[in-house]
LUMKETOR-598970 format. One record per residue (C-alpha): residue number from 0; residue in one letter; x, y, z. Coordinates in Angstrom, 2 decimals. Layout:
N
num	residuo	xx	yy	zz
NUM	a	X	Y	Z
...
***
This chain:
205
num	residuo	xx	yy	zz
0	x	104.35	86.88	123.58
1	x	105.05	90.69	123.66
2	x	103.60	92.92	121.03
3	x	105.41	96.32	119.77
4	x	101.38	98.05	120.33
5	x	100.92	101.52	120.77
6	x	97.41	102.48	122.26
7	x	96.62	105.87	121.76
8	x	93.90	107.73	124.51
9	x	92.78	110.65	123.96
10	x	90.35	112.51	126.62
11	x	87.85	114.75	125.48
12	x	88.35	117.31	127.50
13	x	89.02	121.04	126.97
14	x	92.50	120.85	128.13
15	x	93.17	117.94	125.35
16	x	91.55	119.62	122.56
17	x	93.86	122.67	123.44
18	x	96.99	120.74	123.60
19	x	96.73	117.87	121.17
20	x	93.91	117.90	118.18
21	x	90.83	119.67	117.36
22	x	87.63	117.89	116.62
23	x	87.78	117.80	112.62
24	x	91.47	116.16	113.31
25	x	89.81	112.98	114.19
26	x	88.79	111.15	111.16
27	x	86.28	108.37	111.06
28	x	87.13	105.74	108.32
29	x	85.79	104.73	105.63
30	x	84.96	107.94	104.30
31	x	82.40	107.89	101.16
32	x	82.07	110.08	98.14
33	x	78.38	110.66	96.76
34	x	79.32	108.17	93.89
35	x	79.69	105.47	96.25
36	x	83.14	105.05	95.97
37	x	85.36	104.67	99.42
38	x	88.18	107.14	99.67
39	x	88.63	105.70	103.03
40	x	92.49	105.89	103.08
41	x	92.87	109.49	101.26
42	x	93.89	111.30	104.36
43	x	96.94	109.35	104.75
44	x	98.00	109.99	101.27
45	x	97.17	113.47	101.53
46	x	98.90	114.13	104.72
47	x	102.10	112.74	103.01
48	x	101.86	115.05	100.32
49	x	101.94	117.97	102.55
50	x	105.50	116.91	103.82
51	x	108.50	119.48	102.86
52	x	111.37	118.21	104.69
53	x	111.19	114.56	106.58
54	x	108.21	111.66	106.85
55	x	108.72	109.08	109.39
56	x	106.74	106.39	109.21
57	x	106.02	103.38	111.21
58	x	103.78	100.46	109.68
59	x	102.92	96.95	110.32
60	x	102.22	96.24	106.60
61	x	103.14	98.19	103.71
62	x	102.20	95.46	100.96
63	x	99.80	93.28	99.82
64	x	100.37	89.69	98.21
65	x	104.12	90.24	97.89
66	x	103.64	93.44	95.88
67	x	104.18	96.96	97.07
68	x	101.05	98.90	98.01
69	x	100.80	101.48	94.97
70	x	99.26	104.33	96.28
71	x	101.51	104.57	99.40
72	x	104.21	103.89	97.16
73	x	103.51	106.60	94.65
74	x	102.76	109.03	97.47
75	x	106.12	108.50	98.96
76	x	107.88	108.31	95.69
77	x	106.61	111.99	95.11
78	x	108.06	112.85	98.52
79	x	111.38	111.74	97.81
80	x	111.40	113.74	94.24
81	x	110.74	116.76	96.02
82	x	113.57	116.55	98.29
83	x	111.75	115.14	101.42
84	x	113.72	112.30	103.64
85	x	111.64	109.31	103.62
86	x	112.34	106.93	106.66
87	x	110.31	104.06	107.21
88	x	110.26	101.18	109.92
89	x	108.32	98.06	108.87
90	x	107.48	95.11	110.64
91	x	110.74	92.88	110.47
92	x	108.99	89.76	109.01
93	x	108.31	91.71	105.75
94	x	112.00	92.54	105.15
95	x	115.36	90.69	105.02
96	x	114.92	86.81	104.03
97	x	111.25	87.57	102.80
98	x	112.17	90.65	100.30
99	x	114.89	87.98	98.85
100	x	112.13	85.38	98.20
101	x	109.71	87.87	97.04
102	x	112.00	89.19	94.55
103	x	112.77	85.78	93.31
104	x	108.90	84.84	92.72
105	x	107.57	88.43	91.10
106	x	110.59	90.43	90.35
107	x	112.75	93.31	91.56
108	x	109.41	95.50	92.30
109	x	108.33	93.03	94.67
110	x	107.76	93.87	98.26
111	x	109.49	96.53	100.15
112	x	112.35	96.49	97.36
113	x	110.12	98.89	95.66
114	x	110.22	101.60	98.30
115	x	114.07	101.15	98.51
116	x	114.41	101.49	94.85
117	x	112.68	104.85	94.78
118	x	114.73	106.37	97.67
119	x	112.64	105.52	100.84
120	x	115.13	104.65	103.64
121	x	113.62	101.16	105.05
122	x	114.59	99.88	108.27
123	x	113.35	96.78	110.11
124	x	111.56	96.84	113.20
125	x	113.35	95.98	116.43
126	x	114.30	92.58	117.20
127	x	113.45	93.79	120.92
128	x	109.84	92.96	120.02
129	x	108.03	89.73	118.60
130	x	106.22	92.10	116.33
131	x	106.02	96.07	115.38
132	x	102.16	97.10	115.42
133	x	102.77	100.83	115.23
134	x	100.77	102.67	112.68
135	x	102.08	106.61	112.77
136	x	103.33	109.21	110.32
137	x	105.41	112.29	111.36
138	x	106.05	115.20	108.78
139	x	108.61	117.68	109.39
140	x	108.80	117.19	113.01
141	x	105.46	119.05	113.31
142	x	102.37	117.12	112.84
143	x	101.47	113.38	113.16
144	x	98.87	111.00	112.04
145	x	98.12	108.08	113.92
146	x	95.50	105.68	114.14
147	x	94.34	102.05	113.42
148	x	94.45	101.34	109.95
149	x	97.60	99.46	108.01
150	x	98.85	100.96	104.70
151	x	98.46	98.14	102.32
152	x	95.33	96.96	100.82
153	x	93.55	99.27	103.09
154	x	94.45	102.07	101.51
155	x	92.46	101.26	98.10
156	x	88.87	102.45	97.59
157	x	86.09	100.09	97.64
158	x	82.74	100.18	95.78
159	x	79.32	100.03	97.80
160	x	78.93	96.50	97.19
161	x	82.34	95.83	99.36
162	x	83.06	95.90	102.92
163	x	85.30	98.32	103.81
164	x	87.43	98.23	107.29
165	x	86.04	100.44	110.09
166	x	89.13	102.66	111.60
167	x	90.17	105.97	112.65
168	x	93.14	108.53	112.47
169	x	93.94	111.21	114.60
170	x	96.16	114.30	113.66
171	x	98.15	115.51	116.32
172	x	100.22	119.15	116.62
173	x	101.48	118.96	120.11
174	x	104.95	119.34	120.20
175	x	105.67	117.09	123.31
176	x	103.82	114.34	121.72
177	x	105.46	114.90	118.07
178	x	108.89	114.88	120.17
179	x	107.96	111.65	121.96
180	x	106.87	109.96	118.73
181	x	109.97	110.94	117.12
182	x	112.39	109.66	119.83
183	x	110.66	106.48	119.85
184	x	110.94	106.39	116.05
185	x	114.67	106.47	116.24
186	x	115.04	104.28	119.50
187	x	113.14	101.51	117.74
188	x	115.67	101.64	114.82
189	x	118.86	101.88	117.21
190	x	117.03	98.85	119.55
191	x	117.28	101.45	122.57
192	x	114.68	100.99	124.96
193	x	112.07	103.91	125.36
194	x	109.77	104.92	128.12
195	x	106.75	107.39	127.13
196	x	106.00	110.34	129.40
197	x	102.95	111.57	127.70
198	x	100.00	111.16	129.90
199	x	97.96	111.17	126.55
200	x	100.15	108.51	124.48
201	x	100.43	105.22	126.11
202	x	103.27	102.77	124.85
203	x	103.11	98.98	124.89
204	x	104.96	96.92	125.93
***
């Protein structure tokens, strides 16, 4: 069984720091404020708010219990309203017939329909793969954020009495890696084979 899994390996060397990211660009999650409220996914939402022209987002999950994740939905809607082209690849099991069934159960705002209704262009992941497990965002063809977190309920904060998920994210500004992420994004939409070439970015299968 093949999984569309992206494994990102960043070597802590002078070359890596110079070419891909700096120390402050490694984000460990959750981040917790002094008042005890977990704001672990805020970096993703703030990143989206910086986009001026285009957002490419590949996500395994964008919903929770058949409803759209409200914070991500609002962030992408804000982007559309300021003229940003927003393109999202979502796991194919969360689109097509499941959207229809969700809409019957909880209304028009259900599932990924809510994103489409707000001007977000949503694509099913390639049928070439059993599932699409990628989790990354590219903005304006210049910067990317990638990591381990899902864009579903994990975006919501937790109180100090709840156990949050441990995740990490890395910001990338290397033009060659950004170009490769962008090419893989559009190839996956079109169902075209893609072979990565970057030594710091390993694709699977």
